[in-house]
Every structure is written in C-alpha cells, then in structure tokens.
C-alpha positions in Angstrom: 18.9 -1.6 22.2 19.3 2.5 21.4 21.5 4.0 18.5 23.7 6.6 18.8 21.3 8.8 17.2 18.7 8.4 20.1 21.1 8.6 22.8 22.6 11.9 21.4 18.9 12.9 21.5 18.2 11.6 24.8 20.8 13.9 26.2 19.9 16.9 24.5 16.4 17.0 25.8 17.8 15.9 29.5 21.1 19.1 29.0 18.0 21.5 27.7 16.9 21.8 31.6 19.7 23.7 32.0 19.1 27.4 31.4 22.1 28.7 29.6 22.5 25.7 27.2 18.2 26.2 26.0 19.0 29.2 25.0 22.1 28.5 22.4 20.1 25.2 21.3 17.1 27.4 20.8 18.7 30.3 19.5 21.0 28.0 16.7 17.6 25.9 15.8 16.1 29.6 14.6 19.6 30.2 12.7 19.2 26.4 11.4 15.4 26.9 10.6 16.3 30.5 8.5 19.3 28.9 6.6 18.1 25.7 5.6 14.3 27.1 5.4 14.5 26.1 1.2 15.8 22.3 2.5 13.3 22.3 5.5 10.1 23.6 3.2 11.0 20.9 0.4 11.4 18.2 3.3 8.1 19.7 4.6 6.1 19.0 1.4 7.0 15.9 0.8 5.9 14.7 4.0 2.5 16.1 3.1 2.6 14.8 -0.3 2.6 11.2 0.7 0.5 11.7 4.1 -2.1 13.2 1.2 -1.9 9.3 0.1 -2.9 7.6 2.8 -5.8 9.6 4.3 -8.8 8.2 3.9 -7.7 5.4 1.4 -8.3 2.0 2.7 -9.5 0.3 0.1 -9.9 1.8 -3.5 -10.1 0.7 -6.9 -8.8 3.4 -9.3 -9.0 4.0 -12.7 -6.7 1.2 -13.4 -9.0 -1.1 -12.1 -6.4 -2.6 -9.8 -8.0 -3.4 -6.6 -5.6 -1.4 -3.4 -5.3 -2.7 0.5 -4.8 0.1 3.0 -2.1 2.9 2.0 1.0 3.3 4.8 3.2 6.5 4.6 7.2 5.2 6.0 10.0 6.4 6.3 13.7 4.4 6.3 16.5 5.0 8.2 20.1 3.7 7.4 20.8 2.9 11.4 25.0 2.7 12.6 25.3 -1.0 11.5 24.4 -0.3 8.1 20.7 -1.7 8.1 18.0 0.1 6.7 14.9 0.4 9.6 11.8 1.6 8.3 10.1 4.1 10.7 6.9 5.9 11.1 4.5 3.4 9.7 1.2 5.9 9.3 -2.0 4.8 10.2 -1.0 2.7 12.5 -1.2 -1.4 11.0 -2.8 -4.0 13.0 -1.1 -5.3 16.6 -0.4 -8.4 15.0 1.3 -7.0 11.8 4.8 -6.8 11.4 6.5 -3.7 10.2 8.0 -5.8 7.4 5.1 -7.0 6.3 4.2 -3.9 5.7 7.3 -2.7 4.0 9.5 -6.0 3.1 13.1 -6.3 3.6 12.8 -6.7 -0.7 10.9 -3.2 -1.3 13.7 -1.5 1.3 16.0 -3.3 -0.4 15.4 -1.9 -4.0 14.7 1.6 -2.3 17.7 1.5 -0.9 19.8 1.1 -4.8 18.5 4.9 -6.3 20.6 7.1 -5.6 19.8 10.3 -3.1 17.7 12.7 -4.9 15.4 15.0 -2.4 13.4 16.7 -5.4 13.0 13.5 -7.3 9.7 11.3 -6.5 9.7 7.8 -7.7 6.6 5.7 -9.0 6.6 2.5 -9.0 3.8 1.1 -10.4 4.1 -2.7 -10.3 6.2 -3.7 -8.0 7.4 -7.5 -7.1 9.8 -10.4 -6.8 10.9 -13.8 -5.7 10.9 -13.9 -3.2 7.7 -11.6 -1.8 4.9 -15.2 -2.9 3.1 -14.1 -5.9 2.4 -10.1 -3.7 3.1 -7.1 -6.0 2.7 -3.8 -4.2 3.0 0.2 -5.5 5.4 2.2 -4.1 5.7 5.8 -4.0 9.2 6.7 -2.8 12.2 9.4 -2.3 15.4 9.0 -1.3 15.8 11.7 0.6 19.6 11.6 1.4 21.7 9.0 1.8 20.7 7.9 5.2 16.9 8.7 4.9 13.7 7.8 2.2 10.4 8.6 2.5 7.2 7.8 0.5 3.9 5.3 0.5 3.1 1.6 -0.3 0.5 -0.4 -0.9 -0.4 -4.2 -2.0 -2.3 -4.2 -5.2 -4.7 -7.5 -4.9 -5.5 -9.3 -8.7 -8.6 -10.0 -9.5 -8.7 -13.5 -11.2 -8.8 -13.6 -14.9 -11.9 -15.4 -16.2 -10.1 -18.1 -18.2 -12.5 -18.2 -22.0 -13.4 -22.0 -23.0 -12.4 -22.9 -26.6 -12.6 -26.8 -25.8 -15.8 -28.1 -27.0 -15.7 -30.5 -24.6 -16.3 -28.2 -21.5 -19.0 -26.5 -22.7 -22.1 -27.1 -20.7 -25.4 -26.4 -22.1 -27.8 -23.9 -20.6 -31.1 -25.2 -20.9 -34.3 -24.3 -18.2 -33.6 -28.0 -15.8 -32.7 -26.1 -12.8 -36.4 -24.3 -13.4 -37.6 -27.3 -11.8 -36.4 -26.1 -8.1 -38.3 -23.9 -6.6 -36.7 -20.3 -7.2 -36.1 -19.9 -3.3 -34.6 -23.1 -3.4 -32.0 -22.1 -6.5 -30.9 -19.1 -5.1 -29.9 -21.1 -1.4 -28.3 -23.5 -3.6 -26.1 -20.9 -5.2 -25.2 -19.2 -1.8 -24.0 -22.7 -0.1 -22.2 -23.9 -2.9 -20.1 -19.5 -3.1 -19.4 -20.1 0.9 -18.7 -23.8 0.2 -15.8 -22.7 -2.7 -14.3 -19.4 -2.3 -12.8 -20.1 -5.9 -17.0 -20.4 -6.9 -17.6 -17.8 -5.7 -14.8 -15.0 -6.4 -15.4 -16.5 -10.0 -19.3 -15.5 -10.0 -18.0 -12.0 -8.4 -16.1 -11.7 -10.9 -18.1 -13.0 -14.3 -20.7 -10.5 -12.1 -18.6 -7.4 -12.1 -16.3 -7.6 -14.8 -18.8 -8.7 -18.0 -22.2 -8.5 -17.1 -23.0 -5.1 -14.7 -21.1 -2.9 -17.8 -23.9 -4.6 -19.7 -27.0 -4.3 -17.8 -26.0 -0.9 -17.0 -25.4 0.8 -20.2 -28.7 -1.3 -20.7 -27.0 -3.8 -23.4 -28.7 -5.8 -22.3 -32.7 -6.3 -22.0 -34.2 -7.1 -18.5 -36.6 -10.3 -20.4 
C-alpha cells in the first residue's frame, strides 16, 4: 500500500511531462534551494558524516576492544499511521535479512523518544533491552525532525570473559604427560576438540589473544 507521500511524488513525476508545469516546478526548486541553502547544507553534511562511518567498515575492533559487525546507515520516516519505517539501508543487507533485524523496533522506539534537533548527533555506545535477547548495539543518529531521523547502527560482539579459577579442587596440575604423544598427534587432537566444541575454541582463542599474544609481542616471555 502506497503512502500519500509516495502517491504525491509519483503524481509530480507524471505532471512534469507538462512543459508549463515543469518550468514552474524547476523554478520553484531553484528558489527553495537558495532560500534554504543553510538547512540543505546541514542535512547533506549529516548524511555524509553517517556515510563515512559505513564506508569499508565490514568488521572492526576499535581501541575499546569491542568487536563490531557491519555498520549500516539508515533513515527513519514517520508514516501517516504513526509508524516509524526504516529505509535507505546502506550497504544493502543480505537477501534473507529483515530490515528490522538490522534496525530493531526497540531501537526505533528509543530514537523516536528524542526531541527533534537537527544540529545534534546522539552517540550511544551500548544500547540493549530485555526484548533484544542479549544483543547490544552501537548507535549514532540525529532526530532531524518530527517525522525524520537518520544515523548508523552496528551490533557489538562481546568477547567471552575468562573466569578466574580460585578453587584449588579445580586447578589442574600441568605436567609433561601430554608429551608422550607425537607432537603432530597433539596438534590434531587439539584441533579436533576445538572444532567439536565451539565454546572451547572460543576460550582458546580468547586466552591467546587477550593474555598470551600481548606478553609474547612485548617480549615479556622467553621463547624457551
């Protein structure tokens, strides 16, 4: 079902075929672009700012250590029924992905509560709610007007924390017994368990990148 706005735009495109109508419309457009040049410049600047945040940003890990998935640029428009509709997603999400998977309704509801302020960019580092099932999003947006908002969104991927083992009964005494197997067999067995148990794999990678790699790279551990 088309909105009144869509119907008006389609009608305008059709009426432009009338020469006199076309001349008046284009003259009016030039007049409005001159009268509203500051507002137009501000809006284009906002769009460019949000566009730069999505450019080439497939999967990054910034200084705060948080892993981010694809950042999407979006627009929100309030329709005649009072519903906020997300549009203009960039880059295009995968074919199987629903628009509300990218911009959840809880996020839309949150943005709609802000007062319109075209000169202010809101930055929310961690947004979540009970209805999001544990998902956390990073938001940057502007509530441009009563019926329009634009911004960017990306989902944060939390790293699995390493739990300290303080219980003496749970401490495993590390010895050389594993060396009884050929070295190649140890590698194969480790890889087998990592592929079979995703949580174990995540723990091994987390242990390496968060603990061992920084020590090795900073030469705080001897090679032998």
